[in-house]
PDB file of N, CA, C and O in Angstrom, chain B, residues numbered from 101:
ATOM      1  N   MET B 101     -33.472  14.804  -6.941  1.00  0.00           N
ATOM      2  CA  MET B 101     -34.228  16.068  -7.240  1.00  0.00           C
ATOM      3  C   MET B 101     -35.702  15.423  -7.261  1.00  0.00           C
ATOM      4  O   MET B 101     -35.963  14.264  -7.581  1.00  0.00           O
ATOM      5  N   VAL B 102     -36.633  16.440  -6.843  1.00  0.00           N
ATOM      6  CA  VAL B 102     -38.067  16.132  -6.720  1.00  0.00           C
ATOM      7  C   VAL B 102     -38.815  17.002  -7.601  1.00  0.00           C
ATOM      8  O   VAL B 102     -38.290  18.071  -7.913  1.00  0.00           O
ATOM      9  N   ASP B 103     -40.025  16.693  -8.077  1.00  0.00           N
ATOM     10  CA  ASP B 103     -40.888  17.489  -8.855  1.00  0.00           C
ATOM     11  C   ASP B 103     -41.183  18.724  -7.938  1.00  0.00           C
ATOM     12  O   ASP B 103     -41.313  18.587  -6.722  1.00  0.00           O
ATOM     13  N   GLU B 104     -41.291  20.026  -8.617  1.00  0.00           N
ATOM     14  CA  GLU B 104     -41.526  21.094  -7.769  1.00  0.00           C
ATOM     15  C   GLU B 104     -42.828  21.156  -7.213  1.00  0.00           C
ATOM     16  O   GLU B 104     -43.055  21.837  -6.213  1.00  0.00           O
ATOM     17  N   SER B 105     -43.789  20.423  -7.851  1.00  0.00           N
ATOM     18  CA  SER B 105     -45.190  20.569  -7.300  1.00  0.00           C
ATOM     19  C   SER B 105     -45.444  19.574  -6.247  1.00  0.00           C
ATOM     20  O   SER B 105     -45.018  18.426  -6.376  1.00  0.00           O
ATOM     21  N   ALA B 106     -46.084  19.929  -5.256  1.00  0.00           N
ATOM     22  CA  ALA B 106     -46.298  19.086  -4.010  1.00  0.00           C
ATOM     23  C   ALA B 106     -47.905  19.251  -3.705  1.00  0.00           C
ATOM     24  O   ALA B 106     -48.555  20.235  -4.058  1.00  0.00           O
ATOM     25  N   PRO B 107     -48.386  18.232  -3.057  1.00  0.00           N
ATOM     26  CA  PRO B 107     -49.865  18.334  -2.704  1.00  0.00           C
ATOM     27  C   PRO B 107     -50.020  19.600  -1.758  1.00  0.00           C
ATOM     28  O   PRO B 107     -49.305  19.786  -0.773  1.00  0.00           O
ATOM     29  N   GLY B 108     -50.995  20.411  -2.154  1.00  0.00           N
ATOM     30  CA  GLY B 108     -51.178  21.719  -1.268  1.00  0.00           C
ATOM     31  C   GLY B 108     -50.350  22.671  -1.706  1.00  0.00           C
ATOM     32  O   GLY B 108     -50.355  23.725  -1.069  1.00  0.00           O
ATOM     33  N   ASP B 109     -49.459  22.551  -2.865  1.00  0.00           N
ATOM     34  CA  ASP B 109     -48.579  23.621  -3.132  1.00  0.00           C
ATOM     35  C   ASP B 109     -47.931  24.286  -1.945  1.00  0.00           C
ATOM     36  O   ASP B 109     -47.967  25.505  -1.782  1.00  0.00           O
ATOM     37  N   ALA B 110     -47.314  23.417  -1.093  1.00  0.00           N
ATOM     38  CA  ALA B 110     -46.559  23.752   0.088  1.00  0.00           C
ATOM     39  C   ALA B 110     -45.124  24.151  -0.170  1.00  0.00           C
ATOM     40  O   ALA B 110     -44.495  23.729  -1.140  1.00  0.00           O
ATOM     41  N   VAL B 111     -44.645  24.955   0.705  1.00  0.00           N
ATOM     42  CA  VAL B 111     -43.145  25.217   0.568  1.00  0.00           C
ATOM     43  C   VAL B 111     -42.640  24.061   1.350  1.00  0.00           C
ATOM     44  O   VAL B 111     -43.199  23.700   2.385  1.00  0.00           O
ATOM     45  N   MET B 112     -41.552  23.458   0.849  1.00  0.00           N
ATOM     46  CA  MET B 112     -40.857  22.340   1.287  1.00  0.00           C
ATOM     47  C   MET B 112     -39.410  22.868   1.850  1.00  0.00           C
ATOM     48  O   MET B 112     -38.599  23.617   1.305  1.00  0.00           O
ATOM     49  N   VAL B 113     -39.362  22.205   3.165  1.00  0.00           N
ATOM     50  CA  VAL B 113     -38.044  22.399   3.692  1.00  0.00           C
ATOM     51  C   VAL B 113     -37.153  21.093   3.927  1.00  0.00           C
ATOM     52  O   VAL B 113     -37.542  20.133   4.592  1.00  0.00           O
ATOM     53  N   ARG B 114     -36.141  21.163   3.416  1.00  0.00           N
ATOM     54  CA  ARG B 114     -35.248  19.822   3.190  1.00  0.00           C
ATOM     55  C   ARG B 114     -34.535  19.498   4.536  1.00  0.00           C
ATOM     56  O   ARG B 114     -34.058  20.368   5.266  1.00  0.00           O
ATOM     57  N   ASP B 115     -34.509  18.162   4.794  1.00  0.00           N
ATOM     58  CA  ASP B 115     -33.838  17.646   5.915  1.00  0.00           C
ATOM     59  C   ASP B 115     -32.813  16.525   5.099  1.00  0.00           C
ATOM     60  O   ASP B 115     -32.860  16.442   3.872  1.00  0.00           O
ATOM     61  N   LEU B 116     -32.062  15.840   5.760  1.00  0.00           N
ATOM     62  CA  LEU B 116     -31.109  15.024   5.245  1.00  0.00           C
ATOM     63  C   LEU B 116     -31.838  13.802   4.507  1.00  0.00           C
ATOM     64  O   LEU B 116     -31.360  13.453   3.428  1.00  0.00           O
ATOM     65  N   GLU B 117     -32.916  13.149   4.989  1.00  0.00           N
ATOM     66  CA  GLU B 117     -33.468  12.095   4.349  1.00  0.00           C
ATOM     67  C   GLU B 117     -34.948  12.368   3.939  1.00  0.00           C
ATOM     68  O   GLU B 117     -35.515  11.534   3.234  1.00  0.00           O
ATOM     69  N   PHE B 118     -35.648  13.572   4.371  1.00  0.00           N
ATOM     70  CA  PHE B 118     -36.943  13.787   4.052  1.00  0.00           C
ATOM     71  C   PHE B 118     -37.139  15.276   3.655  1.00  0.00           C
ATOM     72  O   PHE B 118     -36.284  16.106   3.962  1.00  0.00           O
ATOM     73  N   ILE B 119     -38.147  15.581   3.041  1.00  0.00           N
ATOM     74  CA  ILE B 119     -38.580  16.876   2.858  1.00  0.00           C
ATOM     75  C   ILE B 119     -40.000  17.144   3.449  1.00  0.00           C
ATOM     76  O   ILE B 119     -40.917  16.344   3.264  1.00  0.00           O
ATOM     77  N   TYR B 120     -40.143  18.227   4.123  1.00  0.00           N
ATOM     78  CA  TYR B 120     -41.421  18.455   4.817  1.00  0.00           C
ATOM     79  C   TYR B 120     -42.231  19.659   4.408  1.00  0.00           C
ATOM     80  O   TYR B 120     -41.665  20.655   3.957  1.00  0.00           O
ATOM     81  N   CYS B 121     -43.453  19.600   4.542  1.00  0.00           N
ATOM     82  CA  CYS B 121     -44.427  20.761   4.487  1.00  0.00           C
ATOM     83  C   CYS B 121     -44.577  21.465   5.620  1.00  0.00           C
ATOM     84  O   CYS B 121     -45.303  20.916   6.448  1.00  0.00           O
ATOM     85  N   PRO B 122     -44.096  22.569   5.943  1.00  0.00           N
ATOM     86  CA  PRO B 122     -43.982  23.044   7.363  1.00  0.00           C
ATOM     87  C   PRO B 122     -45.640  23.478   7.750  1.00  0.00           C
ATOM     88  O   PRO B 122     -46.031  23.633   8.907  1.00  0.00           O
ATOM     89  N   TRP B 123     -46.469  23.626   6.570  1.00  0.00           N
ATOM     90  CA  TRP B 123     -47.784  23.935   7.012  1.00  0.00           C
ATOM     91  C   TRP B 123     -48.668  22.771   7.177  1.00  0.00           C
ATOM     92  O   TRP B 123     -49.579  22.885   7.997  1.00  0.00           O
ATOM     93  N   HIS B 124     -48.551  21.752   6.574  1.00  0.00           N
ATOM     94  CA  HIS B 124     -49.314  20.507   6.757  1.00  0.00           C
ATOM     95  C   HIS B 124     -48.760  19.342   7.464  1.00  0.00           C
ATOM     96  O   HIS B 124     -49.412  18.330   7.724  1.00  0.00           O
ATOM     97  N   GLN B 125     -47.359  19.561   7.801  1.00  0.00           N
ATOM     98  CA  GLN B 125     -46.594  18.652   8.345  1.00  0.00           C
ATOM     99  C   GLN B 125     -46.512  17.183   7.626  1.00  0.00           C
ATOM    100  O   GLN B 125     -46.360  16.110   8.211  1.00  0.00           O
ATOM    101  N   TRP B 126     -46.636  17.371   6.359  1.00  0.00           N
ATOM    102  CA  TRP B 126     -46.374  16.140   5.531  1.00  0.00           C
ATOM    103  C   TRP B 126     -44.912  15.968   5.288  1.00  0.00           C
ATOM    104  O   TRP B 126     -44.221  16.965   5.078  1.00  0.00           O
ATOM    105  N   GLY B 127     -44.333  14.631   5.303  1.00  0.00           N
ATOM    106  CA  GLY B 127     -43.087  14.234   5.084  1.00  0.00           C
ATOM    107  C   GLY B 127     -42.911  13.367   3.805  1.00  0.00           C
ATOM    108  O   GLY B 127     -43.648  12.396   3.633  1.00  0.00           O
ATOM    109  N   PHE B 128     -41.984  13.688   2.937  1.00  0.00           N
ATOM    110  CA  PHE B 128     -41.812  12.926   1.853  1.00  0.00           C
ATOM    111  C   PHE B 128     -40.300  12.464   2.017  1.00  0.00           C
ATOM    112  O   PHE B 128     -39.420  13.236   2.398  1.00  0.00           O
ATOM    113  N   GLU B 129     -40.075  11.087   1.682  1.00  0.00           N
ATOM    114  CA  GLU B 129     -38.857  10.515   1.695  1.00  0.00           C
ATOM    115  C   GLU B 129     -38.051  11.192   0.246  1.00  0.00           C
ATOM    116  O   GLU B 129     -38.503  11.130  -0.897  1.00  0.00           O
ATOM    117  N   LEU B 130     -37.047  11.688   0.571  1.00  0.00           N
ATOM    118  CA  LEU B 130     -36.174  12.418  -0.512  1.00  0.00           C
ATOM    119  C   LEU B 130     -35.828  11.422  -1.728  1.00  0.00           C
ATOM    120  O   LEU B 130     -35.989  11.713  -2.913  1.00  0.00           O
ATOM    121  N   ALA B 131     -35.335  10.222  -1.255  1.00  0.00           N
ATOM    122  CA  ALA B 131     -34.859   9.139  -2.156  1.00  0.00           C
ATOM    123  C   ALA B 131     -35.964   8.612  -3.217  1.00  0.00           C
ATOM    124  O   ALA B 131     -35.706   8.347  -4.392  1.00  0.00           O
ATOM    125  N   THR B 132     -37.213   8.506  -2.621  1.00  0.00           N
ATOM    126  CA  THR B 132     -38.335   7.847  -3.392  1.00  0.00           C
ATOM    127  C   THR B 132     -39.435   8.709  -3.650  1.00  0.00           C
ATOM    128  O   THR B 132     -40.251   8.385  -4.513  1.00  0.00           O
ATOM    129  N   GLY B 133     -39.568   9.826  -2.974  1.00  0.00           N
ATOM    130  CA  GLY B 133     -40.812  10.648  -3.138  1.00  0.00           C
ATOM    131  C   GLY B 133     -41.886  10.264  -2.363  1.00  0.00           C
ATOM    132  O   GLY B 133     -42.898  10.954  -2.490  1.00  0.00           O
ATOM    133  N   THR B 134     -41.930   9.146  -1.434  1.00  0.00           N
ATOM    134  CA  THR B 134     -43.256   8.470  -1.073  1.00  0.00           C
ATOM    135  C   THR B 134     -43.414   9.338   0.242  1.00  0.00           C
ATOM    136  O   THR B 134     -42.552  10.034   0.779  1.00  0.00           O
ATOM    137  N   THR B 135     -44.771   9.121   0.643  1.00  0.00           N
ATOM    138  CA  THR B 135     -45.164   9.785   2.001  1.00  0.00           C
ATOM    139  C   THR B 135     -46.054   8.815   2.570  1.00  0.00           C
ATOM    140  O   THR B 135     -46.726   8.062   1.865  1.00  0.00           O
ATOM    141  N   ALA B 136     -46.083   8.808   3.897  1.00  0.00           N
ATOM    142  CA  ALA B 136     -46.836   7.921   4.709  1.00  0.00           C
ATOM    143  C   ALA B 136     -48.240   8.555   4.907  1.00  0.00           C
ATOM    144  O   ALA B 136     -49.183   7.844   5.256  1.00  0.00           O
ATOM    145  N   VAL B 137     -48.384   9.853   4.692  1.00  0.00           N
ATOM    146  CA  VAL B 137     -49.683  10.412   4.789  1.00  0.00           C
ATOM    147  C   VAL B 137     -50.705  10.027   3.840  1.00  0.00           C
ATOM    148  O   VAL B 137     -51.810   9.662   4.240  1.00  0.00           O
ATOM    149  N   LYS B 138     -50.416  10.083   2.620  1.00  0.00           N
ATOM    150  CA  LYS B 138     -51.391   9.496   1.645  1.00  0.00           C
ATOM    151  C   LYS B 138     -50.424   9.038   0.399  1.00  0.00           C
ATOM    152  O   LYS B 138     -49.858   9.857  -0.324  1.00  0.00           O
ATOM    153  N   PRO B 139     -50.319   7.660   0.255  1.00  0.00           N
ATOM    154  CA  PRO B 139     -49.253   7.318  -0.737  1.00  0.00           C
ATOM    155  C   PRO B 139     -49.589   7.755  -2.121  1.00  0.00           C
ATOM    156  O   PRO B 139     -48.752   7.893  -3.012  1.00  0.00           O
ATOM    157  N   GLU B 140     -50.969   7.981  -2.252  1.00  0.00           N
ATOM    158  CA  GLU B 140     -51.183   8.470  -3.783  1.00  0.00           C
ATOM    159  C   GLU B 140     -50.733   9.919  -3.927  1.00  0.00           C
ATOM    160  O   GLU B 140     -50.753  10.468  -5.029  1.00  0.00           O
ATOM    161  N   TRP B 141     -50.363  10.488  -2.917  1.00  0.00           N
ATOM    162  CA  TRP B 141     -49.805  11.842  -3.027  1.00  0.00           C
ATOM    163  C   TRP B 141     -48.214  11.939  -3.085  1.00  0.00           C
ATOM    164  O   TRP B 141     -47.597  12.990  -2.907  1.00  0.00           O
ATOM    165  N   SER B 142     -47.674  10.790  -3.338  1.00  0.00           N
ATOM    166  CA  SER B 142     -46.158  10.733  -3.579  1.00  0.00           C
ATOM    167  C   SER B 142     -45.818  11.610  -4.568  1.00  0.00           C
ATOM    168  O   SER B 142     -46.652  11.909  -5.423  1.00  0.00           O
ATOM    169  N   ILE B 143     -44.492  12.159  -4.580  1.00  0.00           N
ATOM    170  CA  ILE B 143     -44.007  13.073  -5.623  1.00  0.00           C
ATOM    171  C   ILE B 143     -43.077  12.519  -6.533  1.00  0.00           C
ATOM    172  O   ILE B 143     -42.526  11.495  -6.131  1.00  0.00           O
ATOM    173  N   ARG B 144     -42.760  12.927  -7.653  1.00  0.00           N
ATOM    174  CA  ARG B 144     -41.889  12.338  -8.579  1.00  0.00           C
ATOM    175  C   ARG B 144     -40.476  12.810  -8.300  1.00  0.00           C
ATOM    176  O   ARG B 144     -40.194  13.988  -8.084  1.00  0.00           O
ATOM    177  N   THR B 145     -39.558  11.755  -8.321  1.00  0.00           N
ATOM    178  CA  THR B 145     -38.224  12.077  -8.071  1.00  0.00           C
ATOM    179  C   THR B 145     -37.429  11.693  -9.270  1.00  0.00           C
ATOM    180  O   THR B 145     -37.829  10.816 -10.036  1.00  0.00           O
ATOM    181  N   TYR B 146     -36.311  12.332  -9.445  1.00  0.00           N
ATOM    182  CA  TYR B 146     -35.297  12.131 -10.596  1.00  0.00           C
ATOM    183  C   TYR B 146     -33.999  11.860 -10.248  1.00  0.00           C
ATOM    184  O   TYR B 146     -33.563  12.352  -9.207  1.00  0.00           O
ATOM    185  N   PRO B 147     -33.098  10.959 -11.136  1.00  0.00           N
ATOM    186  CA  PRO B 147     -31.850  10.715 -10.593  1.00  0.00           C
ATOM    187  C   PRO B 147     -30.940  11.850 -10.926  1.00  0.00           C
ATOM    188  O   PRO B 147     -31.137  12.529 -11.933  1.00  0.00           O
ATOM    189  N   VAL B 148     -30.050  12.052 -10.191  1.00  0.00           N
ATOM    190  CA  VAL B 148     -29.047  13.206 -10.251  1.00  0.00           C
ATOM    191  C   VAL B 148     -27.562  12.600 -10.255  1.00  0.00           C
ATOM    192  O   VAL B 148     -27.273  11.610  -9.583  1.00  0.00           O
ATOM    193  N   ARG B 149     -26.798  13.167 -10.934  1.00  0.00           N
ATOM    194  CA  ARG B 149     -25.342  12.861 -11.059  1.00  0.00           C
ATOM    195  C   ARG B 149     -24.530  14.166 -10.843  1.00  0.00           C
ATOM    196  O   ARG B 149     -24.851  15.194 -11.439  1.00  0.00           O
ATOM    197  N   VAL B 150     -23.559  14.125 -10.054  1.00  0.00           N
ATOM    198  CA  VAL B 150     -22.691  15.348  -9.992  1.00  0.00           C
ATOM    199  C   VAL B 150     -21.461  14.991 -10.489  1.00  0.00           C
ATOM    200  O   VAL B 150     -20.804  14.088  -9.972  1.00  0.00           O
ATOM    201  N   ILE B 151     -20.988  15.785 -11.701  1.00  0.00           N
ATOM    202  CA  ILE B 151     -19.765  15.620 -12.284  1.00  0.00           C
ATOM    203  C   ILE B 151     -18.880  16.766 -12.383  1.00  0.00           C
ATOM    204  O   ILE B 151     -19.079  17.613 -13.254  1.00  0.00           O
ATOM    205  N   GLY B 152     -17.848  16.866 -11.499  1.00  0.00           N
ATOM    206  CA  GLY B 152     -17.141  18.031 -11.204  1.00  0.00           C
ATOM    207  C   GLY B 152     -18.128  19.255 -10.604  1.00  0.00           C
ATOM    208  O   GLY B 152     -18.667  19.118  -9.506  1.00  0.00           O
ATOM    209  N   ARG B 153     -18.290  20.293 -11.306  1.00  0.00           N
ATOM    210  CA  ARG B 153     -19.201  21.322 -10.835  1.00  0.00           C
ATOM    211  C   ARG B 153     -20.473  21.394 -11.645  1.00  0.00           C
ATOM    212  O   ARG B 153     -21.203  22.384 -11.600  1.00  0.00           O
ATOM    213  N   ASP B 154     -20.709  20.420 -12.326  1.00  0.00           N
ATOM    214  CA  ASP B 154     -22.022  20.129 -13.010  1.00  0.00           C
ATOM    215  C   ASP B 154     -22.931  19.159 -12.282  1.00  0.00           C
ATOM    216  O   ASP B 154     -22.518  18.167 -11.681  1.00  0.00           O
ATOM    217  N   VAL B 155     -24.048  19.476 -12.371  1.00  0.00           N
ATOM    218  CA  VAL B 155     -25.353  18.546 -11.636  1.00  0.00           C
ATOM    219  C   VAL B 155     -26.156  18.231 -12.835  1.00  0.00           C
ATOM    220  O   VAL B 155     -26.728  19.114 -13.475  1.00  0.00           O
ATOM    221  N   LEU B 156     -26.202  17.003 -13.138  1.00  0.00           N
ATOM    222  CA  LEU B 156     -26.876  16.380 -14.248  1.00  0.00           C
ATOM    223  C   LEU B 156     -28.334  15.809 -13.774  1.00  0.00           C
ATOM    224  O   LEU B 156     -28.348  14.810 -13.055  1.00  0.00           O
ATOM    225  N   VAL B 157     -29.437  16.367 -14.126  1.00  0.00           N
ATOM    226  CA  VAL B 157     -30.689  15.670 -13.838  1.00  0.00           C
ATOM    227  C   VAL B 157     -31.270  14.760 -14.986  1.00  0.00           C
ATOM    228  O   VAL B 157     -31.506  15.262 -16.085  1.00  0.00           O
ATOM    229  N   MET B 158     -31.473  13.595 -14.772  1.00  0.00           N
ATOM    230  CA  MET B 158     -31.812  12.541 -15.626  1.00  0.00           C
ATOM    231  C   MET B 158     -33.510  12.719 -15.599  1.00  0.00           C
ATOM    232  O   MET B 158     -34.253  12.125 -14.817  1.00  0.00           O
ATOM    233  N   ALA B 159     -33.877  13.556 -16.507  1.00  0.00           N
ATOM    234  CA  ALA B 159     -35.533  13.631 -16.666  1.00  0.00           C
ATOM    235  C   ALA B 159     -35.995  12.731 -17.727  1.00  0.00           C
ATOM    236  O   ALA B 159     -37.195  12.652 -17.990  1.00  0.00           O
TER     237      ALA B 159
END
């Protein structure tokens, strides 16, 4: 899970390994939140566990 705020307040589209800003063409690695565009603009990620039908976010 990633923090909902992203540089530019862009709508994010999810891929298998990355999330993208369709307006700015920025890509963020889903597992780490890092971006090659500007490393200081990396986004926060949170560990997630799925137990049965429950999704637990460790914040």
